[in-house]
C-alpha positions in Angstrom: -15.6 -57.9 -1.9 -17.7 -56.7 -4.9 -17.6 -58.3 -8.3 -15.6 -55.4 -9.6 -12.8 -55.7 -7.1 -9.8 -58.0 -7.3 -8.4 -60.2 -4.6 -4.6 -60.0 -4.0 -2.6 -62.5 -2.0 0.3 -60.3 -1.1 0.0 -57.3 1.3 2.8 -55.1 2.5 3.7 -55.7 6.2 3.5 -52.9 8.7 6.8 -51.4 9.9 7.3 -52.9 13.4 8.4 -51.0 16.5 11.8 -52.0 17.9 12.1 -52.3 21.7 14.6 -50.0 23.4 16.4 -51.8 26.3 19.4 -49.5 26.8 19.8 -45.7 27.0 22.1 -45.5 23.9 19.8 -47.5 21.6 17.7 -46.0 18.8 14.2 -47.2 18.1 12.7 -47.9 14.7 12.3 -44.2 14.4 15.2 -41.9 15.4 14.4 -39.2 17.9 17.2 -37.0 19.0 18.2 -33.4 20.0 15.1 -32.9 22.1 14.6 -29.4 23.4 14.4 -28.1 26.0 16.9 -30.5 27.5 17.2 -30.8 31.2 20.2 -29.1 32.7 22.6 -31.9 33.6 19.6 -34.2 33.4 18.7 -33.0 36.9 16.9 -29.7 36.6 13.6 -29.9 34.7 12.5 -27.0 32.5 10.1 -24.6 34.2 6.8 -23.2 33.0 3.9 -21.4 34.5 0.6 -23.2 34.8 -1.2 -22.4 31.5 1.8 -20.9 29.8 2.4 -22.0 26.2 5.8 -23.7 25.7 7.5 -25.4 22.8 9.2 -28.7 22.4 11.4 -29.6 19.4 13.3 -32.7 18.2 14.9 -34.2 15.2 12.7 -37.1 14.2 13.1 -39.3 11.1 13.2 -42.7 9.4 15.5 -43.9 6.8 15.1 -43.5 3.1 12.2 -41.8 1.3 9.6 -42.8 3.8 7.7 -40.0 5.5 7.7 -39.5 9.2 5.0 -38.3 11.6 5.3 -37.2 15.2 3.1 -36.6 18.3 3.7 -34.8 21.6 2.0 -36.2 24.6 1.7 -34.2 27.8 1.0 -35.8 31.2 0.3 -34.2 34.5 2.0 -35.2 37.8 -0.6 -38.0 38.2 0.3 -39.6 34.9 -2.9 -38.5 33.2 -2.7 -37.4 29.5 -3.7 -33.8 29.3 -2.7 -33.1 25.7 -1.9 -35.1 22.6 -0.7 -32.6 20.0 0.4 -33.4 16.4 3.9 -32.1 15.8 4.7 -30.0 12.7 7.9 -30.5 10.6 9.3 -26.9 10.6 12.5 -27.7 8.8 12.4 -30.8 6.5 16.1 -30.5 5.7 17.0 -30.8 9.3 14.1 -33.2 10.2 13.2 -30.7 12.8 9.7 -31.1 14.4 7.9 -28.8 16.8 4.9 -28.7 19.0 3.3 -26.1 21.3 1.8 -27.2 24.5 0.2 -25.8 27.7 0.1 -27.4 31.1 -3.4 -26.4 32.1 -5.4 -23.2 31.2 -4.1 -19.7 32.2 -5.4 -18.6 35.6 -5.3 -15.5 37.7 -6.3 -17.3 40.9 -4.3 -16.2 43.9 -3.1 -18.7 46.6 -5.8 -17.5 49.1 -8.7 -17.6 46.7 -11.4 -20.3 46.4 -10.5 -22.8 43.7 -6.7 -22.5 44.1 -6.5 -25.9 45.7 -7.6 -27.5 42.5 -4.8 -25.8 40.7 -2.3 -26.6 43.4 -3.0 -30.3 42.9 -1.9 -30.0 39.3 1.4 -28.3 40.0 4.7 -30.2 40.1 6.5 -32.4 37.6 4.7 -32.9 34.3 6.2 -35.0 31.5 6.3 -34.8 27.7 6.9 -37.8 25.6 7.6 -37.4 21.9 6.4 -40.2 19.6 7.8 -40.7 16.1 6.3 -43.0 13.6 6.4 -43.9 9.9 3.6 -42.0 8.1 2.6 -44.7 5.7 -0.5 -42.9 4.5 1.5 -39.8 3.6 4.3 -41.8 2.0 1.7 -43.9 0.0 -0.3 -40.9 -1.1 2.7 -39.0 -2.4 3.7 -41.9 -4.6 0.1 -42.8 -5.6 -0.6 -39.3 -6.9 2.4 -39.4 -9.2 1.6 -42.9 -10.5 -2.0 -42.2 -11.1 -1.2 -38.9 -12.8 1.1 -40.6 -15.3 -0.7 -44.0 -15.2 2.5 -45.8 -14.3 1.9 -49.0 -12.1 -1.3 -47.3 -10.8 -3.1 -50.5 -10.2 -0.5 -51.8 -7.7 -0.4 -48.3 -6.0 -4.2 -48.3 -5.6 -4.4 -51.9 -4.3 -1.6 -51.1 -1.8 -3.7 -48.1 -0.7 -6.8 -50.3 -0.2 -4.8 -52.7 2.0 -3.4 -49.8 4.0 -6.9 -48.4 4.6 -8.2 -51.7 5.8 -5.3 -52.0 8.2 -5.8 -48.4 9.3 -9.5 -49.0 10.0 -8.7 -51.9 12.3 -5.7 -50.3 14.1 -6.3 -50.0 17.8 -3.7 -47.3 18.3 -5.6 -45.0 15.9 -8.5 -45.0 18.3 -11.1 -44.6 15.6 -14.9 -44.4 16.2 -17.2 -46.7 14.3 -18.1 -43.9 11.9 -14.5 -43.1 11.3 -13.7 -46.8 10.6 -16.5 -46.8 8.1 -15.0 -43.9 6.2 -11.8 -45.7 5.9 -13.4 -49.1 4.9 -15.5 -47.4 2.3 -12.4 -45.7 0.9 -10.6 -49.1 0.8 -13.5 -50.6 -1.3 -13.4 -47.7 -3.8 -9.6 -47.9 -4.1 -9.9 -51.6 -5.0 -12.8 -51.2 -7.4 -11.3 -51.7 -10.8 -14.6 -50.8 -12.5 -13.9 -47.1 -11.7 -11.4 -44.7 -13.3 -8.1 -44.7 -11.5 -8.5 -41.0 -10.6 -11.9 -41.6 -9.1 -10.5 -44.5 -7.1 -7.7 -42.3 -5.8 -10.1 -39.6 -4.8 -11.6 -41.8 -2.1 -8.3 -41.6 -0.3 -7.3 -38.1 -1.3 -9.9 -35.7 0.2 -10.4 -33.5 3.3 -12.3 -36.1 5.3 -9.4 -38.6 5.1 -6.9 -35.9 5.6 -8.7 -34.8 8.8 -8.5 -38.4 10.1 -4.9 -38.5 9.2 -4.3 -35.5 11.3 -6.4 -36.6 14.3 -6.2 -40.4 14.2 -3.2 -41.4 12.1 -1.9 -44.9 11.3 1.4 -45.0 13.1 3.8 -47.7 12.1 7.1 -48.3 13.8 5.9 -46.3 16.8 8.9 -45.1 18.8 8.7 -43.0 22.1 11.4 -40.7 23.5 12.4 -40.7 27.1 10.0 -38.6 29.2 11.1 -34.9 29.3 10.3 -33.4 32.7 8.8 -30.0 33.2 8.3 -28.3 36.5 4.9 -26.6 36.3 4.7 -23.7 38.7 1.7 -21.8 40.0 -0.2 -19.0 38.2 1.7 -15.7 38.2 5.0 -17.5 38.9 6.3 -15.9 35.6 3.4 -13.8 34.3 3.5 -10.9 36.8 3.2 -7.1 36.9 5.1 -5.7 39.9 4.6 -2.4 41.6 7.2 -1.2 44.2 6.7 1.5 46.8 8.2 2.6 50.2 5.4 2.5 52.8 7.1 5.3 54.7 6.6 7.6 51.8 2.9 6.7 51.2 0.8 9.3 52.9 3.8 11.2 54.1 3.2 14.9 54.6 5.3 18.0 54.8 4.5 20.9 57.2 4.3 24.0 54.9 5.7 26.3 57.5 8.5 24.2 59.0 9.2 21.8 56.2 9.1 19.0 58.7 8.1 15.6 57.2 5.7 13.2 58.9 6.4 9.8 57.5 3.8 7.4 56.2 2.8 4.2 57.9 1.4 0.8 57.0 -2.1 2.3 57.5 -1.5 5.3 55.2 0.3 3.0 52.7 -3.1 1.6 51.8 -3.1 4.4 49.2 -0.3 2.7 47.4 -2.3 -0.5 47.2 -5.2 1.3 45.7 -3.0 3.0 43.1 -1.3 -0.3 42.1 -4.7 -1.9 41.7 -6.1 1.0 39.7 -3.1 0.7 37.3 -3.6 -3.0 36.8 -0.6 -4.4 38.7 -0.7 -7.9 40.3 2.0 -7.7 43.0 3.0 -4.9 45.4 6.6 -5.2 46.4 7.9 -3.5 49.6 11.5 -2.8 50.6 12.5 -4.0 54.1 10.0 -2.9 56.7 12.2 -3.9 59.7 13.7 -1.5 62.3 16.6 0.5 60.9 20.0 0.7 62.7 21.4 3.9 64.2 25.2 3.1 64.1 26.7 4.5 60.9 23.2 5.4 59.6 23.3 6.9 56.2 22.1 10.4 55.4 20.5 11.8 52.2 22.1 10.6 49.0 24.1 8.0 50.8 25.9 10.6 53.0 28.2 9.0 55.6 26.7 11.1 58.4 23.0 11.2 58.9 21.2 14.4 60.0 18.9 14.3 63.1 15.8 13.7 61.0 17.2 11.4 58.4 15.3 8.1 58.5 18.2 5.9 57.3 18.2 3.2 54.7 15.7 0.3 55.2 18.5 -2.0 54.1 20.5 -1.2 57.2 18.4 -3.7 59.1 18.1 -4.2 62.8 18.3 -2.1 66.0 17.5 -2.5 69.7 13.9 -2.7 68.6 14.4 -6.0 66.7 15.7 -7.5 63.5 14.3 -9.3 60.5 11.3 -10.6 62.4 10.0 -7.2 63.6 8.0 -4.4 62.0 9.6 -1.0 62.3 7.5 0.7 65.0 7.5 3.9 62.9 5.5 2.0 60.3 3.2 0.2 62.8 2.8 -3.2 64.3 2.6 -6.8 63.1 -1.2 -6.5 63.3 -1.0 -3.4 61.0 1.0 -5.4 58.5 -1.4 -8.3 58.6 -4.3 -5.8 58.0 -2.2 -4.3 55.1 -1.8 -7.8 53.5 -5.5 -8.6 54.1 -6.6 -5.4 52.3 -4.1 -6.2 49.4 -5.6 -9.7 49.1 -9.1 -8.2 49.0 -8.0 -6.2 46.0 -6.5 -9.3 44.4 -2.9 -8.1 45.0 0.0 -10.2 46.3 2.5 -8.8 48.7 6.2 -9.3 48.0 8.6 -8.5 50.8 12.2 -7.6 50.4 14.5 -10.0 52.3 18.0 -8.5 52.5 20.2 -11.0 54.4 22.4 -8.4 56.1 22.5 -6.4 59.3 23.2 -3.0 60.8 25.8 -3.0 63.5 22.8 -2.7 65.9 21.1 -5.9 64.8 20.4 -8.5 67.6 22.3 -11.1 65.6 25.6 -9.2 66.1 25.5 -10.0 69.8 23.6 -13.3 69.6 25.6 -14.8 66.7 28.9 -13.0 66.3 30.2 -16.0 64.3 27.8 -15.2 61.6 29.9 -12.2 60.6 33.4 -11.8 59.0 35.9 -10.2 61.4 39.0 -8.3 60.4 42.4 -9.2 62.0 41.8 -6.4 64.6 38.7 -8.1 65.8 36.2 -5.6 64.2 33.4 -6.7 61.9 33.9 -5.8 58.2 31.1 -3.7 56.7 29.7 -4.5 53.3 31.4 -3.4 50.1 30.6 -3.6 46.4 33.5 -1.5 45.0 33.3 1.4 44.4 30.2 1.4 46.6 30.6 1.0 50.4 27.9 0.3 52.9 29.2 1.4 56.2 25.7 0.9 57.8 25.6 -2.8 56.9 27.4 -5.9 58.1 27.4 -8.8 55.6 26.7 -12.4 56.7 29.6 -14.8 56.6 28.4 -18.3 55.7 31.6 -20.2 56.4 31.1 -21.0 60.1 27.4 -21.8 60.6 25.5 -22.0 57.4 23.0 -24.5 58.7 22.2 -22.2 61.6 21.7 -19.2 59.3 19.5 -21.4 57.1 17.2 -22.4 60.0 16.9 -18.7 61.1 16.1 -17.6 57.6 13.4 -20.3 57.3 11.9 -19.3 60.6 11.7 -15.6 59.7 10.2 -16.3 56.2 7.6 -18.6 57.8 6.7 -15.7 60.1 6.1 -13.3 57.3 4.2 -16.0 55.2 1.8 -16.4 58.1 1.2 -12.6 58.0 0.3 -12.7 54.3 3.5 -12.5 52.2 3.4 -14.8 49.2 6.7 -13.6 47.5 10.2 -12.8 48.7 12.4 -10.5 46.7 15.9 -11.4 47.7 18.4 -8.6 47.8 21.8 -9.4 46.3 21.4 -13.2 46.4 24.6 -13.6 44.3 26.7 -12.5 47.3 25.6 -15.6 49.3 26.3 -19.2 48.5 24.0 -20.6 45.8 23.6 -23.8 47.9 22.3 -21.7 50.8 19.4 -20.4 48.7 18.8 -23.9 47.3 18.4 -25.3 50.8 16.2 -22.4 52.0 13.9 -22.3 49.0 13.4 -26.1 49.1 12.6 -25.9 52.8 10.2 -23.0 52.5 8.4 -24.4 49.5 8.1 -27.9 51.1 5.8 -26.2 53.7 4.4 -23.5 51.4 4.6 -24.5 47.7 2.9 -21.3 46.6 5.7 -19.1 47.7 7.7 -17.4 45.0 11.2 -15.9 45.0 12.6 -13.0 42.9 16.4 -12.7 42.6 17.9 -9.2 42.5 21.1 -10.4 40.9 22.6 -7.9 38.5 25.7 -10.0 38.1 27.4 -12.5 35.8 25.1 -14.7 33.6 26.4 -18.0 35.1 25.5 -16.9 38.6 22.1 -15.7 37.5 21.4 -19.0 35.9 22.6 -21.0 38.9 20.3 -19.0 41.1 17.4 -19.8 38.8 18.3 -23.5 39.0 18.4 -23.2 42.8 14.8 -22.2 42.9 14.4 -18.5 42.2 11.2 -18.1 40.2 12.1 -14.8 38.5 15.2 -12.7 38.2 16.1 -9.0 37.7 17.9 -8.6 34.4 20.1 -6.5 32.2 17.0 -5.0 30.5 17.6 -1.3 31.7 20.9 -1.1 29.8 19.6 -2.5 26.4 18.6 0.6 24.5 19.6 0.4 20.8 17.7 -1.6 18.2 20.3 -4.4 18.1 20.6 -4.5 21.9 16.8 -4.7 22.4 16.3 -7.3 19.7 19.1 -9.5 21.0 17.8 -9.3 24.6 14.2 -9.9 23.7 15.2 -13.1 21.8 17.5 -14.2 24.7 14.8 -13.6 27.3 12.1 -15.3 25.2 14.0 -18.4 24.3 14.9 -21.8 25.6 16.9 -19.9 28.3 13.6 -19.0 29.8 12.9 -22.6 30.7 15.4 -21.9 33.5 15.7 -18.2 34.0 12.6 -15.9 33.9 13.9 -12.4 33.3 11.8 -9.6 34.8 12.0 -6.3 33.0 12.2 -3.2 35.3 12.8 0.1 33.6 14.0 1.6 36.9 14.6 0.5 40.5 15.7 2.5 43.5 19.2 1.6 42.5 19.0 2.2 38.7 18.2 5.3 36.7 19.7 5.0 33.2 21.0 7.8 31.0 18.2 6.9 28.5 15.5 7.8 31.0 17.5 10.8 32.3 17.7 12.2 28.8 14.3 11.4 27.3 11.7 12.5 29.8 8.1 11.3 29.5 8.7 9.9 26.0 11.6 7.7 27.2 9.5 6.5 30.1 6.7 5.5 27.7 9.1 3.6 25.4 10.7 1.7 28.2 7.4 0.8 29.8 6.1 -0.6 26.5 9.2 -2.7 25.9 9.1 -4.0 29.5 5.4 -4.8 29.6 5.3 -6.6 26.3 8.9 -7.8 25.9 8.7 -10.1 28.9 5.8 -11.8 30.7 7.1 -10.4 34.0 7.7 -6.7 34.4 7.8 -4.1 37.2 7.6 -0.4 38.0 9.2 1.5 40.9 6.7 4.1 41.9 7.5 7.7 40.9 7.8 6.4 37.4 4.3 8.0 36.8 5.8 11.3 37.8 8.9 11.0 35.5 11.3 11.2 38.4 14.5 11.1 36.3 17.0 13.5 38.0 20.2 11.5 38.1 22.8 11.7 40.9 26.0 13.1 39.4 28.4 10.4 38.4 25.9 7.6 39.2 23.2 5.7 37.4 20.7 6.2 40.2 18.3 8.9 41.3 19.3 12.1 43.0 17.6 12.4 46.4 17.3 8.6 46.5 14.2 7.3 48.3 16.4 4.7 50.0 17.8 7.5 52.2 14.9 9.9 52.7 11.1 10.0 52.7 9.4 11.3 49.6 6.4 13.5 49.7 4.7 13.2 46.3 1.9 15.1 44.7 0.0 12.4 42.9 -2.5 14.9 41.6 0.2 15.9 39.0 0.6 12.4 37.6 -2.0 12.7 34.8 -0.1 15.5 33.0 2.6 13.1 31.9 0.3 10.4 30.5 2.3 7.6 32.1 -0.4 6.4 34.5 -2.8 6.0 31.7 -0.2 4.1 29.6 0.7 1.8 32.5 -3.0 1.0 33.0 -3.5 0.3 29.3 -0.4 -1.9 29.1 -1.6 -4.1 32.0 -5.1 -4.3 30.5 -3.6 -5.5 27.2 -1.4 -8.1 29.1 -4.4 -9.5 30.9 -6.7 -9.6 27.8 -4.2 -11.3 25.6 -2.9 -14.8 26.4 0.0 -14.2 24.0 1.6 -12.0 26.7 1.8 -14.8 29.2 4.5 -17.0 27.6 8.3 -16.7 27.4 8.2 -19.0 24.3 6.0 -17.2 21.7 8.0 -14.1 20.6 9.1 -13.5 17.0 11.3 -10.6 16.0 10.0 -8.7 12.9 12.3 -7.1 10.2 12.2 -3.3 10.2 14.0 -1.0 7.7 14.7 1.9 10.1 17.5 1.5 12.7 15.4 3.3 15.3 12.3 1.1 15.1 12.1 -2.3 16.7 9.2 -4.7 16.1 8.2 -8.0 17.4 5.1 -10.3 17.6 3.6 -12.6 20.2 1.3 -15.5 19.1 -0.7 -18.3 20.7 -2.5 -20.7 18.3 -6.2 -21.4 18.7 -5.6 -25.0 19.8 -3.9 -23.7 23.0 -6.2 -20.8 23.7 -9.3 -21.2 25.8 -11.3 -19.0 23.5 -10.6 -21.4 20.6 -9.1 -18.5 18.5 -5.6 -17.4 17.6 -4.2 -14.6 19.8 -1.6 -12.4 18.1 0.0 -9.1 19.1 2.3 -7.0 16.9 4.4 -4.3 18.6 6.4 -1.6 16.8 8.4 0.9 19.0 10.3 4.0 18.1 13.4 4.1 20.2 14.3 7.6 19.2 12.4 9.9 21.6 13.5 13.1 19.7 12.3 12.5 16.2 9.6 10.8 14.1 10.6 7.7 12.0 8.9 5.8 9.3 9.8 2.1 8.7 8.8 -0.9 6.8 7.7 -3.9 8.9 8.0 -7.1 7.0 7.4 -10.7 8.1 6.1 -14.1 7.1 2.5 -14.3 8.3 2.8 -18.1 8.5 5.0 -17.6 11.5 2.0 -16.1 13.3 -0.5 -18.7 12.1 -1.8 -16.5 9.3 -2.1 -17.5 5.6 0.5 -16.1 3.2 -0.6 -13.7 0.4 -3.6 -12.6 2.4 -4.4 -9.3 4.1 -5.7 -9.2 7.7 -7.3 -6.7 10.0 -5.4 -5.3 13.0 -6.8 -3.3 15.9 -4.7 -0.5 17.5 -4.9 -1.4 21.2 -3.6 2.0 22.3 -5.4 4.3 19.8 -8.5 2.2 19.0 -8.3 2.4 15.2 -8.3 -0.4 12.7 -5.9 -1.0 9.8 -5.3 -3.6 7.0 -2.0 -5.3 7.1 -0.1 -8.0 5.1 3.4 -9.3 5.0 4.7 -5.9 3.9 3.7 -2.9 5.9 4.8 0.6 6.9 4.5 2.5 10.2 5.2 6.1 11.2 5.9 6.8 14.9 6.2 10.3 16.2 7.3 10.4 19.9 5.4 13.6 20.5 2.1 11.8 19.6 2.8 8.0 20.1 6.0 6.1 20.6 4.6 2.7 19.6 1.8 0.7 17.9 0.4 -2.3 19.7 -1.8 -4.2 17.2 -4.0 -7.2 17.9 -5.0 -9.2 14.9 -8.7 -9.3 14.5 -9.0 -11.9 11.7 -8.1 -12.6 8.1 -9.6 -11.3 4.9 -9.8 -12.9 1.5 -7.6 -11.9 -1.3 
C-alpha cells in the first residue's frame, strides 16, 4: 500500500449463500414465479432449435440492496451453452427477463449432411436462474451520493476499495489477469487519500468497470433456481411454411371436346413440388393418397350420390385395393411415391402426409377388425357425423375395445410411410380420438424416428387443442381464419406469440379445403393479400392451400367452404393466369422475408404497436444482436390495412426501447415489399391503400444520431 493510502482493520463481510435442502425453502436471494412454468411439473416447455425464447422470474433481496441475475442454459449433455445477464424489466415487481436460444437457427433437413450433429443436440435442455446481491451496484449508488455531497465519503471510498480487492480475487467472477489488474488498480485509487474524492471515485465509476460488472460480476449470496426444463425440437418443428395440393389435380387435363377429365398422378404432381419450391415453401402437404372406397362414395359438393366419373373424397379411405398402407393405383405405385419424395428432398422440401384414422365401408379393416368400429343396436356400423355434417362414406374408429391393437397398426403404417420419405404427419380430426392414443403413438414413432413431426387439425375447444400439444403434436391448426377485426387480430397474435406457445404452436392457414371465410369471399385479391401477410408474419408457422394464388373464393351457399370443393372432384387449373392477381409474387416475397429475418422464427418476440385507425393493425418482431448469428439486431415492423375497400391513414406509435432501439432517436427502415427507405421514430404515420399495397413490412437498417 502506498504512503498515501490508509490501512483499515474492518472490512464488510460478503453476503453468504444459504443452502437449500427442501423444495419449499428460499435461498439467500428469493427466486419465484419463474416462467414458463412446466405444465403440472411434467411437460417441459417446447422450442425449436435456434428459436429465441424468454424466461422471466421475480428475483430480489431484502431492503435497499440491489439484485443481479443470470440465466444459464445447458444442453442435454449438461454443457453450458449460454450464460446471459438478465435485465430487470419492472423494478416495482422485481421482474427479471432474459432471452435465450438453444443453438443457432438452421434449415437443415433430416436427410441432409450435418443433420446428425443437430440431432445430437435435441432433447431436454435446462435453464437455471441465478440471483445474487449486486454489491457493486449497491455500493456505487450510495458512493455517488456521498461523494457528491461529501458526506461520509471517506468510508464509502474505503468500502469500495475493499470490495474491489475482493472482486479481483473472486473465483466465481472468472476474471482474466488483465481484468483483475483493472480492479486492483481501481482499489488502490479508491484508497489513495492524496487524491480528490471525485477522482478516487472515477476509478470505480467508468465504462471499463461497468463492462466488467456486466460480464464478470461479483455475485454475493448466490442462489440458484431449480432447473427449468425445455424440450428442444428439430429445425422447422415450429418455423415452417406449408403448401398443400391434391396430387390428382396436379397435371390433370380436360378434353376440350368431351369435357372428360384425366386425373393427375404422382408423376405429374412433380409440377406442384416445383411450384412450392419456387414460391419459397418448406413443406408440401398431401391429403390422403390411399385407395378410395366405392360404397356411399360422395359426389360433387358432398352430394350423397356420386356420378360415374366422380373420384370420391380421399378421406373415404380404403377399398378392395387396400387401405392406409397402399397407394391409390390411380395415382401410381409405392415406387412412384418414393420417387416423388426423393425429388422433393432434392428440392429441399419435406413431405407431409395426411393421416385420417377413419375408413370407408370397403376398407379391409371392416372385415379384418370389425371390433374397431362402433355398431348400432341393429348390428350395422355407424357412419361418421360432425353435426350438422354427415359423412356417409366414412366409418369412424371406436377405441373402446382394442386401443392397443389400433395403436400397433397405426405405428406400423406410419413406419411404412416414413421409410418411403415422409417426415411429417398431418392428423385429420385428432380431437375425435383419445388424447392418450396419440400420446402413445407419437411417443412410439418418435422413439424410432425422433425427426418426425405431427400437425393437429383440431378446430375444437382450447383445452383439447392444448392437451393434444402436450401429447406430442408439434403444431396445430388454429382459429386464425376467423380473426378478422383489429381487436380480434391483435388479441390472437398476442395469444399465439406468448407463453402459450411453449406448449401449442399455432399454424396460420388463411384457407383449407374445409375453410373459406366470408372475409376472403368478399374481398378478392386484396383480402387474400391481407390474410397471407398476417399469416406469414403473425406466426412462425403458416400454410397455403393451393388455388390461393388464383383467388379461388367462390363459397358454397350456406357453408364456409369452397363451392366445387376439391375434396370431391378433380380441379383442372390454368396456372398461366396466376400472375394477374399478384398473389404468387407476394407469397414468394413473404417466404423470402421469413427466411432472411431471424425475427420471424420465434413465437416469443412479437410486440403489438399502437395505431390510431381502427382498420390498421401493427406489430413488430425483434431478436437482439446477442442472440443473432450475424451479431446485429434483427427487427421487422408490420402495418396492415384490414379494410380491403378503402385507404386509411394511421399513426403508429411505440417505445423504441422495446425493440432494442434508443429512445429519442430516429432510425432508418427499409420497405421489404417496395424497396424504399424511410426515417422513423417513436411517432410515425402510414397510409395504406388496398388498391396499391395492403401493408408495409419494414426492416430496421440501423440508428441515426439526433
